[in-house]
C-alpha positions in Angstrom: 21.0 16.6 -14.4 18.3 16.9 -17.0 19.2 17.6 -20.6 17.3 18.7 -23.7 18.4 17.7 -27.2 20.0 21.1 -27.6 21.9 20.6 -24.3 23.2 17.2 -25.5 24.4 18.5 -28.8 26.2 21.4 -27.2 27.8 19.1 -24.6 29.0 16.7 -27.3 30.6 19.5 -29.3 32.2 21.1 -26.3 33.8 17.9 -25.0 35.0 16.7 -28.5 35.9 20.3 -29.5 34.3 19.6 -32.9 31.1 20.5 -34.7 28.6 18.1 -36.3 25.6 18.2 -38.6 22.1 17.7 -37.4 22.1 14.3 -39.1 25.2 13.3 -37.3 23.9 14.4 -33.9 20.7 12.5 -34.5 22.7 9.4 -35.3 24.9 9.7 -32.2 21.8 10.3 -30.0 19.7 7.4 -31.3 22.6 4.9 -31.2 23.3 5.9 -27.6 19.6 5.6 -26.6 19.5 2.1 -28.3 22.5 1.0 -26.3 21.0 2.2 -23.0 17.5 0.8 -23.7 18.9 -2.6 -24.4 21.2 -2.5 -21.4 18.7 -1.4 -18.7 15.0 -2.0 -18.4 13.8 1.4 -17.4 10.2 2.3 -16.6 9.9 4.3 -19.9 10.2 1.0 -21.8 6.9 -0.3 -20.3 3.6 0.1 -22.0 0.2 -1.4 -21.1 -2.4 -2.4 -23.6 -5.9 -2.9 -22.2 -7.8 -2.8 -25.5 -6.8 -6.1 -27.0 -8.9 -9.2 -26.4 -8.6 -13.0 -26.9 -11.3 -14.3 -29.3 -13.2 -17.5 -28.7 -11.7 -20.3 -30.6 -8.5 -18.4 -31.6 -5.3 -19.2 -29.7 -3.1 -16.4 -31.1 -2.9 -12.7 -30.2 -1.6 -10.2 -32.8 0.9 -7.9 -31.2 1.1 -4.1 -31.3 3.3 -2.6 -34.0 5.7 -1.1 -31.4 6.1 -4.4 -29.5 9.5 -5.6 -28.4 8.8 -8.2 -25.7 6.2 -9.1 -23.0 6.5 -8.3 -19.3 3.2 -9.9 -18.4 -0.1 -11.0 -19.9 -3.3 -11.3 -17.9 -6.9 -12.0 -18.6 -9.7 -10.0 -16.9 -13.1 -11.5 -16.2 -16.5 -9.8 -16.5 -16.3 -9.3 -12.7 -12.9 -7.6 -13.0 -11.0 -10.5 -11.6 -7.4 -10.4 -13.0 -5.5 -13.7 -13.6 -1.9 -13.7 -14.9 -0.9 -16.2 -17.5 2.4 -18.0 -17.0 5.0 -17.6 -19.8 6.4 -20.8 -21.2 8.3 -22.0 -24.3 6.1 -22.8 -27.2 7.2 -26.5 -27.1 5.8 -26.7 -23.5 2.4 -25.5 -24.7 2.3 -28.1 -27.4 3.4 -30.8 -24.9 0.8 -29.7 -22.3 -2.0 -29.3 -24.8 -1.3 -31.5 -27.8 -5.0 -31.4 -28.8 -5.4 -27.8 -30.1 -9.2 -28.3 -30.1 -9.1 -28.2 -26.3 -11.1 -25.2 -25.1 -11.0 -23.4 -21.7 -9.6 -20.4 -19.8 -6.0 -19.8 -20.9 -3.3 -20.6 -18.4 0.0 -20.2 -20.4 1.4 -18.1 -23.2 4.4 -18.1 -25.4 6.0 -16.2 -28.3 4.6 -17.8 -31.4 5.8 -15.6 -34.2 7.4 -12.3 -34.6 4.1 -10.5 -34.3 2.0 -13.1 -32.4 1.6 -14.7 -28.9 -0.1 -18.0 -28.5 -2.1 -19.1 -25.4 -3.3 -22.5 -24.2 -5.9 -23.8 -23.8 -7.6 -22.2 -26.7 -10.1 -19.6 -25.3 -13.5 -21.0 -24.8 -14.9 -17.5 -25.0 -13.7 -13.9 -25.5 -11.4 -12.5 -22.7 -10.3 -9.0 -22.0 -6.5 -8.6 -21.7 -4.0 -6.6 -19.8 -0.8 -6.8 -21.8 2.3 -5.1 -20.4 5.1 -5.0 -22.9 8.4 -3.4 -23.8 8.6 -0.8 -26.5 11.1 1.9 -27.6 10.0 5.2 -26.1 10.1 8.5 -28.0 13.7 9.5 -28.8 15.1 12.7 -27.5 15.6 13.7 -31.1 11.8 13.7 -31.6 10.9 15.2 -28.2 9.9 18.8 -27.7 11.6 18.9 -24.3 13.1 16.0 -22.4 12.7 12.2 -22.1 13.0 9.8 -19.2 16.5 8.9 -20.3 17.6 12.6 -20.6 16.2 13.4 -17.2 17.3 10.3 -15.3 20.3 8.9 -17.2 21.8 12.1 -18.6 25.4 11.0 -17.9 25.0 7.7 -19.6 23.3 9.3 -22.5 26.1 11.8 -22.9 28.8 9.2 -22.6 27.0 7.0 -25.2 26.8 9.9 -27.6 30.5 10.7 -27.0 31.4 7.1 -27.9 29.5 7.4 -31.2 31.0 10.8 -31.9 34.6 9.5 -31.2 34.1 6.6 -33.6 32.8 9.0 -36.2 35.8 11.2 -35.8 38.1 8.2 -35.9 39.5 9.4 -32.6 42.6 7.8 -31.1 42.0 4.4 -29.5 42.7 5.6 -26.0 40.1 8.4 -26.4 37.5 5.9 -27.6 38.4 3.5 -24.8 38.0 6.3 -22.2 34.5 7.2 -23.4 33.6 3.5 -23.5 34.8 3.0 -19.9 32.8 6.0 -18.8 29.7 4.6 -20.6 30.2 1.2 -19.0 30.5 2.8 -15.5 27.3 4.8 -16.2 25.4 1.7 -17.3 26.6 -0.2 -14.2 25.3 2.5 -12.0 21.9 2.6 -13.7 21.5 -1.2 -13.8 21.6 -1.0 -10.0 18.6 1.2 -10.3 16.7 -0.2 -13.3 17.4 -3.9 -12.8 18.1 -3.7 -9.1 15.9 -1.4 -7.0 13.0 -1.4 -9.5 13.0 -5.2 -9.5 13.3 -5.7 -5.7 9.6 -6.4 -5.4 8.8 -8.2 -8.7 6.5 -11.1 -8.0 7.0 -13.1 -11.1 10.4 -14.3 -12.4 11.7 -13.8 -15.9 12.7 -10.2 -15.6 16.4 -9.2 -15.4 17.4 -8.5 -11.8 20.7 -7.6 -10.2 21.6 -7.8 -6.5 21.5 -4.5 -4.7 23.5 -4.1 -1.5 
């Protein structure tokens, strides 16, 4: 069942038999979305940057402002040959290439700082990149219609918003517990999809994956 923001607000008020301000609905919705986005890696989290490049002699890559984490990093040659770099801890990079003056075609990358990745060996020339990374998609609060979550995870979104609304109302513990249980059940269901079925053919490791029967 797909839901717009208006649908979600109406459903929350109908279930809780209470009314809330626009600011309160916004808070409930965004907190619920944050819970879901950190619990299940859905397709809407993915974004691909093909405009960034590695500069000759510079081992670091400045990350986009909406960056959360990297799914994959690849370099593309002038003949359109794509080669994926292998993610490692920064300590491995320093152990494998202690001489930072070593130049060549990058093979490995790691998170270097909050807003930077580092590659080794240091690029010997400029390389085009294909960087697929996680970001927070547009919230339903800011959407003119629907979002991936409100279309594909509507029950989890509603349950998450109800948890936040119940907390705000200081509802009885058994009511809060009921909403939390429903949210947990919804997340479990969607993890089978997001971290299960959508990960069944992932080539590289490092991504959350659950067994799907």
